[in-house]
N, C-alpha and C positions, 0 to 999 in steps of 0.2 A: 559405774554408778549401775550395779546389776540390778538395782530395783525398777530402772527409769522403764516407763511405757511410753512416754510422749517426748519426740524430739523433732525438734522446727528449726531446720536451717536455712531455709530458703532466701534465696538473694541475701544471704550474710556479706557477700563477700570473699568468700573461701575460694581458694584455686588449689589446682595441682592435683595428685591423686585422692582419691577417698581411701582411707585406711580401713583394712579388713578386719581390724580391731572392733567395728561398728558391730560384728557378729557375736561379741560377746554377751551384748543385750539383748540377751534371752528372753526377757518379759514384755519388749519394745511391741507395742500395737501400732505405733503410727510413727511413720519415718518420711518428713518431707526435706527434701536437698535439691528443691528447685531451683535452679540458676539460670532461669529464662531472660530475667533481669538484671543480671550479674553483668558486669565489666569483665571478670575473669572467668575463666576455664576449669570447670571440675572433670576430670576423666577416670575410669576405670579400666582397667585389662582385664578382670575378672569380678565379678559380682556372686563367686560361688560361697561367700562368707553369709547371704542373704538367707541361704538353708538352713541356717541356726535359727533364725526369727519366727519359729513355729507359731507365735502369737500375733505374728502381722496381720493388722487389717488395711492397713492405708500404705501405700508407698507411690510418692512423687518423687522421679528422676529427670524430670523436664530439662531439657538441654546439658545433660551429663554426657559428655562424649563415651560411646560403650562401642565405637567400632572394632577394638580387639576385644570385646567381651564376648566369646563366641557362647560362652556357657549361660547366656542370660535366661535362656527361656528354661533351661533344667533347673537352675536357682531359684525362677520363680514359681516352676511349677511343684515346687516342695513346699509351697504355703497353702496348705488348706484352709486355713482361716483368710485369706486375702479376699478383700471385698474390693478396693479400687487401687486400678494400678496404671499410673501415667508415665509414660517412656516417650513424648514426643519430643523430636529433635533431637534424638541421640547417635543419629548416623548409625544406626542398625541396619543391617543388610540381610543377617540370615534367620530363618525361621522357617522351622521343620514340617517338612512335607504331611510328616505322618509321625505319630508316637502312639506307643502301647497302653496308655494310660494316661488321662488327663486330671488331674490331681485339683483343678481350680472349680469346686463345687460351691463355693460362694461367691465367685466373681462377678462383680454386678455393674462395674466399671472398666472397660478395656480401651485403652488409649495408647495407640502405636502410631499416631498420626507422622507427617514430615519427616519420616524415615528414609531408606534405600530400598527397602524390599523392591524386588525383582522377580516376580513368582506368581503362580495360582494363587486365590486364596485355600490355604489348607482344609481340608474336610473336617478336622477336629476341631476346629473352631466352632463349627454349628452344633456340636454337641455339648457345649457351656450353654445348658438352658436357663441358668440362673442371669444370664445378660440380659443388664436393662440398656446400657448404651456401650455402643461399639462404634469406635474413631478409628477409621483408617484412611482417611483423605492424605492426599499429599505425598505420595509413594509412587511406585512402578507396578503395581499388581496388575496382573491382566488377564485374558481369558474372560469367559462368559461368569456372570454371577450366578452360583449354585442355585437351584431349584427349593434345596433344603433350607431356605430361611425360615420355614414353618415351625424349624426345631427349636428357634428360641422366641417362644411366645409370649416371653417377660418385655421382647425388646420395646424398648421406646424412641431409642435414639439410631440410626444407621447413616453414619455419614462415611459415604466411598468415594467422595469427589475427587478430582481431579488426580487418577488414576490411566489407564488404558485397557480401561472393560470394554469389550465389544460386545454384541450380541443383541438380543433384547431385553427387556424387563420382566423378571421373573414372575408370571401370574400369582404365585404363592404368597405374595406381598398382601393380597387380599386376607390371609388367615391370621396376620399381625394384628392383632385386636387392640394393643396398647401403642402401636407405633404414631411419634407424634410428629419427629421429624425424619425424613427421607431426604437424604443428600446424595445424588448421583453425577454431580455437575460435573463437565470438563472430562468427558470419556469419550468414547467412540462407539454409543450406543444408538442404534438405529431401529427401526422398524416404523409401523404405523402406529398412529393414537387410536387407531379403531378398536385395537384390543383393549385399550383404557376403560371404556364400560365394564368387561368383565372384571379387571384387575380392582377397579373402585367400586364392584359390586358389594364386596365382601365387607367384615366389617371394621376393615381399617378405614372406613370413609368416614366411620363416627368418631375416629382418633385423630386423624390426621391434621397437623396443622402448619406445617413448614413443608412443601415439595419443591425440591431445587434440582430443576432437571437442565439448567443453563448450560450450552455450550457442548450441544451432542448433534447427531444425525437424526433425530424424530423428525418424520413427516406426518401431517395430515391435520384435521381440523379440532378445534375447541371445543365445538358443539357436541352435545350427547354424553358428556360425561363431567364437564367442569362442575356443572350445577348439582352433582351428588355430592362434593366436598364441602360439608354444609360448615365445618368448624375452621376451615383452613385459614390462616393468620397470612402469612408471607408463601405467594406463588413466584415462581420464578423459572420461565420457558423460553428464556431469551438466548438468541444465537443456535436455535433450530433452522429447522425446515419447514414450519407450520405456514399454512395457508388457509383461505375464506376468511370469514367475518368473526368477530367477538362478539360469541351470543347474546342475547340479553339477559340470560340466565344468571350471568357473572354479577347481577346486581341482587341476587338473592344471596350472595355470599357473605353475611351482614358481620362477620367477625373479620373481613380482609382487610389488613394493615397495608400491605406491599404489594405492588405486581411489576413486575417485570415482563414484557412480551416483547421488547425490542429485538433489532436483529432479525426478523424474519420474513417470511412473504405473506403478511396478513394482508387482507384488502376489505373492501367494503366500509361502512360507516362505523363510526363509534356510537353504542347505544346509550339512549337517554338514561337507561336504569345504571350507569355507572356513577350517576350523581347522587343516589341511593345509599352509597356504601357510606355510611357517616363515620366509621374509625379509620378510612383510608387515610394513608399518611404519604406516601410513594407511588407515584403512575408512571411508568416508563412503557411506551410504545414507539420509540424514536425508529427510522430507520425500518420501515415496513411501506406499504403503499396504500395507506388507509385514506379515505377522501370522505367529502360532505363537509356540509354545516355544522358549527359548534356554536352553540348557544347557551346563555346563562343556565338553563335547563340540566345541562352537562355536567353545571358544577354545584347544584343548589344547595345540595345537603354534606357538601364535602369542608365541614369547617375544621377538620384536624389536618387537611391537604397541607404538605410541607415542599413535596418535591414532584414538579410536575416537569414531565419530558416528551412534547409531542412533534417534534424535530424531525426533520427528513419524512416528512408525508405529505399529502395535497389537503389537507384542513382548511376552511374558510373560516375564520372565527366572524361571526356576525353577533357582535356584543354591545349593547348600548353604552354610550358615555354616560350616560348615569348610572351605570350597574356599580355595585358595591360589594365584592367578592365576600365570602363567608370565611376566606382563609387567610393567612399569612404565608407566604411562600417564600421558601428560603432559595431553593432551586426553579429559575423560570426558563426552561427550555423552548422556544417557539420557533426553530430556524427551520425555515423555508414554509411555513405557514404563511397564508394570506391575512396579513394583520393590518393593512391601509385601504384606501390612502391615507386616512388620517390617522395619525398616531394614537394607540390605545391609550383612553384615558384612564381605565380602572387600574392601571399600573402604578398610579400616583398614590394607590391605597397600600402599597405593598412598601413596607420599611426595614424588613429585616433579613432582605435576600441577600445571598454571598454571591450568586450567578446569575446574570441577565444574557441571554441569548436571542436577540431579534432578528438575526441577519437574515437575506434573503426573505424578508417579510413583506415586499411590497409597499413599503409606506414612502409616500410622497406629500412631507410635510416640514413643517419648520418646527425643529428640536426644542418641547419645552423646558424652560427654566427651571422648571421644579424637578427636571430628571436629576439635574448635577447635585440634589440634595440626597447625596447618596448615601445608601444604608453604611450602618457604621463596620457591618460584617462583610461587605462588598470586596469580592476578590477579583469577578471577572465581570466586564463587560464588553458586548459584542453588538455592534451596531452596524456591521458591515452589510455593503451591498443594498443599498435601498436608496433613496433619492432625498434624504434629509439635508436640510439646511441651517446653516447657524454659527456659532462661533463656540470655541471649547474654552470657559472663563478660566481666570488665574486663579479663582477660587480651588482647581483640581488639586493643587500642590497640597491642599489641607486635607485631602480624601485619603483614605488606606487602601487603594485598588492597588492590585496587583498587575490588571494585565486588562489594557484597553485597545479593543479594535474597533475602529471607525473607519475602515478603507472603504473605497471605492461607494464615496458620498459625495455631496456638494459643500462640504463645510470650509469656510474661508477663515481669513482672519490671521492675527499672528498665533505661532506656535505656543502653547500653554508651559508654563512651568512646572516640571515635576513632582509629585511626592516622593519621600524617599523610598516608600515603597513598592516604586514601580519596578515591574521586570521586563515585561513585554508590552511595546506599545507600537502600533500599527495605524499609522494617520494617511496611507497610500493612498493614491489616486482621489485626490482633491483639489481644494484650491487654496490651502495654506501659504501663507506669503510671509516677507521678513525674512530675519536671518536665522542662525540655528543657537544663539547664546541661550534664548529663554531654555532649551531642553537642557543644557548642563550646567545651568547657573546654580541649583542646589546639589551639587556632586552626588548625583544618583549612581550608588554605591553596587545597588542590587540590579541595575538593568543589564540585561543580557541579550536581548532582541529590540533592535529598532529600525523600523521599516518607515520611512519618510518619502518615498519614491514617487516620481509623477506629481509634484506639486509645484509650486511657483518661489520657493525659497532662494534667497539670493545670498550672496556676501560668500565671507570664504569660509574654510573650516575652522572652527577656532580653536585655540591650544587647550581651550578648557575640557573639551571631549576627553583629553587624558586623564580624567577624574573619573569617567566610566571604565574602570578596570576590569568590570567582569563580563564586559562586551563578549558575545558569541557571535553574534550575527548584526550588520550593519548596511542598511540600504539607503543609499540617498542618490539614488541613479534618477535620471529624466529632471532633473530641476536646474536653477540658474546660476549654481556653484562657481567660483570664479576663485584663481588665487592657486598657490600650491598645497601639496599636500602635509599634514603635519608630522612632526620627527619623532615624535612618542612612541612609536609601534611598539617598543620593548616594555610598555605598560599592560601590553594586552596577550597574557599569557594563553588565555583561553579563545582567542579570535579564529572564528572558522570560515566564515563567510564576509566579505568587502565587495561591495556593488556600488561606484562611482561612476557608473558609465551614462554617458550623455547627459554630458555637464559642459563648463567651459573651463575646465582643471587643467594648469598647466606647469611647467616645470620637468625636473627629472625624478624618477621614482628613487624614494629616501633608501639608503644604505641600513637604515633600521628597520627593515621591513626583513632583513635576515632572521629576527628575533622570531617571526610567526611561525614556529614550527609545527603547528596542529592547523594551519589554514589551509582550506580546501575548495575555497572560490574567491579567484581573486578578479573582478571586473573592472577595469579603467578603460574601457573602449570607449570613442567616440568624443574625446578631450582634445587636448593639445599639448600631449607630454611630447618631449621633445630627448635626444640623448640617445646613447644606446642602452640596448637592454641590460637592466641592472643585474650586475653578477649577485647581488645578495640574496635575488630571487631562488638563488641554487640550494638556499640553504631552506625552503620551503618545500620540504620533501614530503609533505602529505596533500600538495596540490593536485587538484581532479580538473580544476577549469582553472583555464589562464587565458584570459581574454584581454590583449592590449591593440586590438585593431583599432582603423580610424582614429589613429593621432601622427604623429610627425617622428616617431622613433627611426634612427639611423643606423648605419652599418651593419654587420654581416649578423647572420643568426649564429649565434653561440652554440658550440658543441655540447655545453653543460645541462643545455634545457632534455638532451638524451639520458639524463640523470636522474628524472623527476619519477619515480618508479610507478606512481598512480594516475599518472595525467592520463584523461579522457579527453579533453577538449583544450585545444591549441588553435588561438583563432589571432592573427598578425595580420589581417588583411589591411589594405589601406594606409602603409605607412610608407618611409623611403628605405626601407631594407635593399640590400644588394650584396652581390658574390654568391657562391653556391650556396646550393641547399644540403646541410650537412648530412650526413648519411646515419650519424648517429641516431636521427629523429627517429629512425625504425625503432630503436630499442626500446620503445614505449610498447609494454603488452598490453596495456589495456584502451591505447588510442584510437576513437572513434570517429573524431571528428576534427580534421586535419584542413585549416584556411589560411594560405598564405597569399591569396590574389591580391592584384592591385600593387605591385611593390614591382623592384627591379633587379629580381633575382635572376642569374642567368648560370650557366651550366648547362650540364644535362639533369634527367632526373634520376634520382638513385636507386639502382635496381634492388635494393634492398627494402623499398616502398613496401614490393610483394610480401613481407612477412609482418606487416601489423597483423597482430593475433587476434584482436579483436573485430578485425573486418575480413576475416578468413571465416570465421563463424558464421552459418546462416540463421542461427535463432539467439537471440539475447536473453540473457535471465531477468526475471520480474524483481528488479531492484531498482531503487530511486539513486540519482545520479551522486546525492552526498548522504548516504546510509548513516555514518557514526552521528552527524550534526543532526538528522530526522529523529533518531531514536534519543537524542537529549533535549528535541522539544517536546516529544510526545509523552514526556511526563507530567505533562500539564492535567488539568483538572478533567477528571474523567471523560466522557465524549466531545466536552465541548472547548471553546477558545482557539488555540493556537493553533495554527497549521506551519508554522515556520516558514523559512525562507524556501522557494520553491525555484530549483534552476531553472533559467530560460536561456535561450540563445537566439541572436538572429543568423540564421542559414540561406544561403544563395542556393537554391534547389530549383529546378525545372524554370530557369532563367527569370525567377523571383525571389524577394528576400522575405523568408517567412519567418514568424516567430514559433519557434519550439518551447514547450514548459514541461508538462505533465508526462507528454510523450519522448523527452528529448533523450531518454535512454536507450531507446530502439532506432534513433537514426547514427547512419555513417555515411559520412561524406567526405571527400578530397576535393579540394578547390584551387587551383594554383595558377588559375587564368590571370590574364593580363601582365604577364612577365616577360622575360627576354629567355626564356628556356630554350633549349636548343637540344638536337640530337632526338634518337629515336624513343618512341614509348616503349619501355621496358615491357617486356612480354611478361615477367613475374607478375605485373599487376592484376593481370588475369587471373590469379590465383585467389584474390579477395571476393570470395563467393559470396560474401554477406554484405558489399559495398553497395548503398542505396543511389547515392549520386557521384558522377565524376566528373570534374570540369578543369580540363587544360586547353581551354580556348584562348585566342589573342595570346600565342606564342610564336616561336621559330621551329616547331617540331616537324621534323620529317619521316620518310620512310613510309612504309605500310603501316595501315591499321593492324594490331598482329590478330590471327585467327583465332585465336581463343577467347575474343572479346564475349564468343555465346557461352563460356564458362562462367562469367560473372551474373549468375541465374537472378538475384535478385536487386539489379540495377534498373531503376526507374529513370532515371536521369543522365544524359549522355550528351558533352557537348564539347566537341573538337574543333568547333569553328576557327577559322581564321588563322591557319595555320599552313605547312607547306607539306601536307599529307599528300602521297601518289597512289598511284595502284586502284584495285576495286575495294570496293565494300564488303567485306566478310561476309558468304551467306549465312555464317553463323548468328550474326546478328538477328537474324529472324527467329533463334531459340529466344531472344530475351521478351518473355511473355507479360514481363510486370513493366515495361519498358513503356512510357507515357510521353517524355519529353526527348527529344533528338535534334542534335543540332550539327550538320556537319558540313554547313557553307563555307565558303571562300577557300578552298584547297584545291588541290590539282587531282581531284580523284578520278577515277576514269571506269568504263565498263556499264554493265546493266545494273539497276538498283535491285537487291533482293526484293523479293516480293513472298507473300505467305506470314503467317500467324501475326505477331504484333506490327509487324511492319506496316501490313496492308491497311491498319487505323491511320497510320502517320501519313496522312495524303494532303499535307502542306507544302506545296513543292518550293517554298521560301529554304526550307530545311536544307536543301540539297542545292541550293542558288551558288553561284561563282564556281562550279565545276564543271566547265564546258565540255568534258568529255565524257560525263556522265548521261545517262538517257534510261528510257522507261518509266514506268508510273513512279511518282506523279506528276513527273515534268512531261512538256509536249515533244520533246526529241524521243522521237521512236529508234529503238536499237536495228542496226541492221541487220543481227541476229535475232531472231523471232523466239528463240527460245525463251521458257519460263524457268521459273525457279527449279521447277520438278526435273526441267532438263539438266539441271545443274548438279555437280557434286557439292553437298551442304557438310562442310567440316564445322567441327566445334570443338570447343576447348576441353582439354583434359577431363574425363568423370562425366562430360555432358550426357544427355540423354537424345539429343536432337537427332543424330544419326539412326538410332534406333527406333526412333519414332518416325521416320521417313521410309526407313524400309520396311516397319509394321502397314506403313499406307498402302505401300505397293502390293507387299502381299495379302493383305485385305482386300483391295481393290481387284485383284487376279481371284482370288478365291471367290468372292462375292459373284464374281461373272459365270466361273466354272459352275458352281454351284445353283444359280439362279438359272442357267442355262439347260442342266440337266434336270433340275425339280419340275421343268415344265416338260421341255423336249423328250426325256427321257422313257418317261411310261408312254408317250404316246410313238414312240418308236418301236416298243418291245410290248405293248399290250394291243393287241388287235381290236378287243371290244372300245378299248378307250378311245383308239383312234378314229373307230367308225362313228360314235358319238359325238366326238370331238369336230371332226367334219360335217355331220350331219345340222349340229348346232351352227355351224358357220353359214353353211347352206339356208337354214333357216332364216337366218339374221340378215344374210344378203337379200333374201326373196322379201323380206317384211321392208327393207331399207328401199328396193328398187318400186315397190308398190308405192311408197310416200313421195316419188320422184314425179312432177306433174309433167305430164305429155303435152308436147306441142300437137294442136289440132290442124 
């Protein structure tokens, strides 16, 4: 087809290599091989054949794999008539830093976005003065943005977002008189906004319609420059470090349709002038520190508003119950705004929303029935953390809702039947009653997260739960459930979290749990399960948390537990376990909480316990306990909706049972108290520098407290009471500067109680009682040897600094005395004039004092 001028094969379903014979179409002016929507892969190892198409004006090879086509630029540079070039998603990685001649004098549109370039922007790029659109977003370009942008005087669209640019925004942008779209989002651009008045003082302010600087490191205030951009339609400054108020001048930008100012540090009140933006469709100022009253006047002319997000600020909505808003919202994001105490009546007028979040709204009211006349487009409804009363109607089954969150309210009555569209349901912390049958009656195949904890739900776990095969997390804890566990665990291939703790469940752990290969958290604590630890659990290789405490489990702790490679929490307390503690437990590289208390374990403490790698580290990585589960939940609706299951655990620390949730990843604890353990405390335990709590009380331990106890520097709670320990309390214990709970009572310890540092603050005598040979503060018994801690040798664990600190104290005291003495007495000894002046001064002061003494007559 030698005369062919137009060839469009876009998304036609071709696959494989592009034939070089296309280069024979020497008259071709338009070539479209775009395969973005194709199911197949087009590719080329070379596109040198393009250089034969001298008349080509339009070329689109979107999503054609050109990873091996290193000659791509030289081929393109041979097309003098080329006006439009689209090469996004082509896996290109090489772009020449310098070339002798740019032959693209007619190029108006260049799209190299979504590739793999990892270099600075080449200088020759800015010599293409004909460019109108430049798309380089989603690459790895780095360095600063060149100041020579003003060379491209015709430029209308500049997209450099999602790269690695640093430095400031070049001031030469002000000379781009035709620029309509400026996208520098998701880079590392910093600097103060105080330079923006200069940047936007040029002709660019008359043309700019889209300003996207999202997710950078910009600092400063909006005042002083924002009002200059009169033609602005889209403003996105979210995820920066902006502070100060939103200026009233924003109301003068009459063309604005979209405003993103979320995730900054803005404060002050919302200007009433925002209500004058008649074209405004999307307004997001969530996650700031804004405050103040919002009335109808803030929304008076916003008839086109569709998305309203005021979440996570300190707004108080003072709106009349008679108000009829001028808009129909799609997104109603009012989390953490003060909306109550009455339920906002104006919401009854909203019929087309797909997401409504009124959580943490201070509403204490009966939920109106009209709310359940839900929008047909609804995806998400979040009313959590209020004081709402009422019942969830059975008509919920006819809704199209996917995410329903009513947790932490006062709802009661039976559980509602679910619509087939339901994916995420959280009714926890209410007073729902009855059995679980309604939840599973409609075979909720899409249901992935089910949270019903802390209600009054009774009965058994029905076999119909097996129909919810898409479950990822289920939390039924804190209810009145009884009976055994279902046997159909093989039906849940995606299940990551099971929390059935604090119920009245009984029976043995089913062998079918062996199929839960992606299970991360298993909480069966505080029930009445019996029998030995099921060997089926050894196949759950993804387990992070295994909580079986507070049951009637018997037998020995199996050695296979040591084969669970990701286990961080093992809680077996308050069972009937017996026998030795297997040394294989030390094989856990990530274990940070070990609770074996209140059993009948015997034998000695394994020396290998000193090898717990996660307890040796003094600092913990900032990560959640269940990372892969959390990432699966956070693909939810924008910034609203589900948080997912948050791992929590009751841990006995400092003599109290404390519940940890969001900070659980930072807790490290060993509790083997109330058993029948004997022998000495292994000195290897003193290597656990990151341990926070150690409880070995109520055992039969003998020997001395290891001298290296001072090496466990982060220890906050230490309980060795009710054992048979002997000898003195190690003086290195005074180096435990974080220690706030100590109990050494009822042992056979002797000698002086060390003083100084943190021990001086632990002045309760009861922590030492039952040791008749102990003396010194805070006991009433005075030691015969009156030496203090400063007279004793302070021994510390390996690598501890307390010995160095004491030596520094001694040296500092001596030097201070010597320097102080000679600073005063030295000049008096060697300077006669100073000596005479000094003693004359003393004589005068003495005479004055004597004159003031009354004489007897």
